[in-house]
MARDRENMAR-678372 format. One line per 10 residues: their letters; for each residue x, y, z of N, C-alpha, C. Coordinates in nm, 2 decimals. Layout:
MARDRENMAR-678372
A = X:Y:Z:X:Y:Z:X:Y:Z ~ ...
end
This chain:
MARDRENMAR-678372
MIHQLTFLFI = 1.91:0.42:3.34:1.85:0.50:3.26:1.71:0.51:3.22 ~ 1.67:0.61:3.19:1.49:0.59:3.15:1.56:0.63:3.00 ~ 1.50:0.60:2.92:1.46:0.64:2.73:1.32:0.70:2.76 ~ 1.33:0.83:2.66:1.22:0.87:2.66:1.16:0.91:2.50 ~ 1.06:0.86:2.51:1.02:0.88:2.30:1.02:1.00:2.25 ~ 1.09:1.04:2.19:1.09:1.16:2.11:1.10:1.14:1.96 ~ 0.97:1.25:1.94:0.98:1.24:1.75:0.97:1.39:1.74 ~ 1.09:1.42:1.68:1.11:1.59:1.65:1.14:1.69:1.75 ~ 1.19:1.61:1.82:1.25:1.67:1.95:1.11:1.73:2.05 ~ 0.97:1.59:2.01:0.86:1.65:2.11:0.86:1.52:2.20
GGTEIVFVLL = 0.84:1.52:2.33:0.82:1.41:2.40:0.69:1.34:2.36 ~ 0.68:1.25:2.46:0.55:1.16:2.47:0.46:1.24:2.56 ~ 0.45:1.35:2.64:0.40:1.40:2.70:0.32:1.51:2.66 ~ 0.40:1.57:2.55:0.35:1.67:2.46:0.30:1.61:2.30 ~ 0.35:1.49:2.28:0.25:1.47:2.18:0.12:1.44:2.19 ~ 0.09:1.33:2.33:-0.03:1.34:2.39:-0.12:1.47:2.39 ~ -0.05:1.54:2.44:-0.14:1.68:2.49:-0.15:1.81:2.34 ~ -0.08:1.75:2.25:-0.11:1.82:2.14:-0.25:1.73:2.09 ~ -0.23:1.61:2.05:-0.32:1.51:2.04:-0.48:1.57:2.09 ~ -0.46:1.55:2.20:-0.57:1.59:2.30:-0.63:1.73:2.22
VVVLVFGADK = -0.57:1.80:2.26:-0.60:1.97:2.20:-0.69:1.98:2.06 ~ -0.60:1.85:1.96:-0.67:1.80:1.83:-0.79:1.79:1.79 ~ -0.84:1.69:1.92:-0.94:1.61:1.95:-1.05:1.73:1.97 ~ -1.04:1.80:2.06:-1.09:1.87:2.13:-1.13:1.98:2.02 ~ -1.04:2.05:1.95:-1.07:2.17:1.84:-1.15:2.08:1.73 ~ -1.11:1.96:1.62:-1.19:1.90:1.53:-1.27:1.86:1.57 ~ -1.28:1.77:1.66:-1.36:1.66:1.74:-1.34:1.51:1.67 ~ -1.38:1.43:1.72:-1.34:1.32:1.72:-1.42:1.23:1.56 ~ -1.48:1.27:1.52:-1.55:1.23:1.41:-1.52:1.31:1.28 ~ -1.42:1.43:1.28:-1.36:1.49:1.19:-1.18:1.44:1.16
LPEIARGLGK = -1.15:1.34:1.24:-1.02:1.35:1.28:-0.96:1.19:1.13 ~ -1.07:1.11:1.14:-1.01:1.03:1.01:-1.02:1.12:0.89 ~ -1.12:1.22:0.83:-1.12:1.29:0.72:-1.00:1.36:0.73 ~ -0.98:1.44:0.84:-0.81:1.52:0.82:-0.73:1.44:0.81 ~ -0.71:1.28:0.86:-0.60:1.23:0.85:-0.58:1.17:0.69 ~ -0.69:1.16:0.63:-0.73:1.09:0.48:-0.68:1.22:0.35 ~ -0.70:1.33:0.45:-0.69:1.45:0.35:-0.52:1.49:0.37 ~ -0.46:1.46:0.50:-0.30:1.49:0.50:-0.21:1.37:0.42 ~ -0.28:1.25:0.46:-0.21:1.10:0.37:-0.23:1.08:0.17 ~ -0.35:1.15:0.16:-0.35:1.23:0.00:-0.27:1.33:-0.02
GIRQIKDATN = -0.24:1.41:0.07:-0.15:1.55:0.05:0.02:1.47:0.05 ~ 0.02:1.39:0.12:0.17:1.34:0.16:0.19:1.26:0.00 ~ 0.11:1.17:-0.05:0.11:1.11:-0.13:0.13:1.19:-0.24 ~ 0.09:1.26:-0.29:0.12:1.36:-0.41:0.21:1.44:-0.42 ~ 0.27:1.46:-0.29:0.40:1.53:-0.29:0.51:1.41:-0.34 ~ 0.49:1.30:-0.26:0.56:1.20:-0.27:0.58:1.17:-0.44 ~ 0.46:1.14:-0.50:0.43:1.11:-0.70:0.53:1.24:-0.71 ~ 0.48:1.33:-0.67:0.56:1.46:-0.79:0.70:1.45:-0.76 ~ 0.77:1.43:-0.64:0.90:1.42:-0.60:0.98:1.32:-0.72 ~ 0.89:1.21:-0.71:0.93:1.07:-0.75:0.94:1.14:-0.92
DIKHEISNSA = 0.88:1.15:-0.99:0.79:1.24:-1.14:0.95:1.32:-1.15 ~ 0.99:1.42:-1.07:1.07:1.49:-1.11:1.21:1.38:-1.11 ~ 1.25:1.32:-1.00:1.36:1.26:-1.00:1.36:1.17:-1.14 ~ 1.26:1.09:-1.19:1.27:1.06:-1.29:1.29:1.10:-1.45 ~ 1.23:1.25:-1.45:1.28:1.34:-1.53:1.40:1.40:-1.55 ~ 1.51:1.41:-1.39:1.61:1.43:-1.40:1.70:1.35:-1.48 ~ 1.69:1.19:-1.44:1.77:1.13:-1.47:1.73:1.09:-1.59 ~ 1.64:1.06:-1.64:1.59:1.06:-1.80:1.66:1.19:-1.85 ~ 1.66:1.27:-1.85:1.75:1.39:-1.92:1.88:1.38:-1.92 ~ 1.93:1.35:-1.78:2.07:1.31:-1.77:2.09:1.17:-1.88
KENNIIDTDV = 2.08:1.08:-1.87:2.04:0.97:-1.96:2.07:1.01:-2.11 ~ 1.97:1.10:-2.14:1.94:1.15:-2.30:2.10:1.22:-2.37 ~ 2.12:1.33:-2.22:2.24:1.41:-2.26:2.37:1.37:-2.23 ~ 2.37:1.22:-2.20:2.51:1.12:-2.19:2.56:1.18:-2.02 ~ 2.49:1.27:-1.94:2.58:1.30:-1.83:2.61:1.23:-1.73 ~ 2.52:1.11:-1.73:2.54:1.00:-1.64:2.58:0.90:-1.70 ~ 2.71:0.82:-1.63:2.70:0.73:-1.74:2.69:0.60:-1.65 ~ 2.58:0.51:-1.66:2.48:0.45:-1.60:2.55:0.30:-1.54 ~ 2.63:0.28:-1.64:2.76:0.18:-1.65:2.80:0.15:-1.52 ~ 2.86:0.28:-1.53:2.96:0.30:-1.45:2.91:0.30:-1.30
TKNVKDELNK = 2.81:0.39:-1.28:2.74:0.40:-1.16:2.71:0.29:-1.10 ~ 2.64:0.21:-1.22:2.57:0.07:-1.12:2.67:-0.04:-1.07 ~ 2.81:-0.06:-1.18:2.96:-0.09:-1.15:2.98:-0.07:-0.98 ~ 3.00:0.05:-0.99:3.03:0.13:-0.88:2.94:0.11:-0.75 ~ 2.83:0.10:-0.77:2.72:0.05:-0.64:2.73:-0.09:-0.59 ~ 2.72:-0.18:-0.72:2.75:-0.32:-0.67:2.89:-0.35:-0.58 ~ 2.99:-0.25:-0.63:3.13:-0.30:-0.54:3.11:-0.25:-0.40 ~ 3.05:-0.14:-0.39:3.01:-0.06:-0.27:2.94:-0.14:-0.17 ~ 2.85:-0.22:-0.26:2.74:-0.34:-0.21:2.79:-0.46:-0.15 ~ 2.92:-0.50:-0.22:3.01:-0.63:-0.17:3.06:-0.62:-0.07
VKDDLEEFTG = 3.12:-0.42:-0.09:3.21:-0.45:-0.02:3.12:-0.45:0.18 ~ 3.01:-0.40:0.15:2.97:-0.36:0.26:2.90:-0.49:0.30 ~ 2.90:-0.61:0.22:2.83:-0.71:0.27:2.94:-0.77:0.34 ~ 3.09:-0.74:0.31:3.21:-0.85:0.36:3.23:-0.77:0.48 ~ 3.20:-0.67:0.52:3.20:-0.56:0.64:3.10:-0.60:0.69 ~ 3.01:-0.65:0.71:2.89:-0.69:0.81:2.89:-0.86:0.81 ~ 2.98:-0.90:0.72:2.98:-1.06:0.77:3.11:-1.04:0.88 ~ 3.20:-0.94:0.82:3.34:-0.93:0.91:3.31:-0.90:1.06 ~ 3.20:-0.84:1.08:3.19:-0.71:1.16:3.07:-0.80:1.23 ~ 2.99:-0.93:1.22:2.88:-1.00:1.31:2.94:-1.11:1.39
SLKRNK = 3.07:-1.15:1.41:3.14:-1.21:1.47:3.17:-1.13:1.60 ~ 3.22:-0.96:1.53:3.28:-0.88:1.67:3.17:-0.83:1.72 ~ 3.06:-0.84:1.73:2.97:-0.75:1.78:2.86:-0.83:1.90 ~ 2.85:-0.77:2.00:2.83:-0.82:2.12:2.63:-0.81:2.14 ~ 2.60:-0.91:2.23:2.46:-0.87:2.24:2.43:-0.79:2.35 ~ 2.37:-0.72:2.37:2.34:-0.64:2.47:2.27:-0.68:2.56
end
């Protein structure tokens, strides 16, 4: 069975074709500048999302909407169960 590289439902040849078109349209000298701009944009979106998450969690804590002790205890218990399950299934997994 042959496994093909797929990314967002696009195959490897399509990715190569799109990259070739991008190089032809923008030129090889502009690609680093475009990539840098895209990276900065993605970073700004990430930072904005994290700020929103922090604001929501802080306002929830201030209004006692979320009991952080209870959620921390639940997360700890879930992690313990997960670790126990991984320890148990580790001996059952087969190497391919």
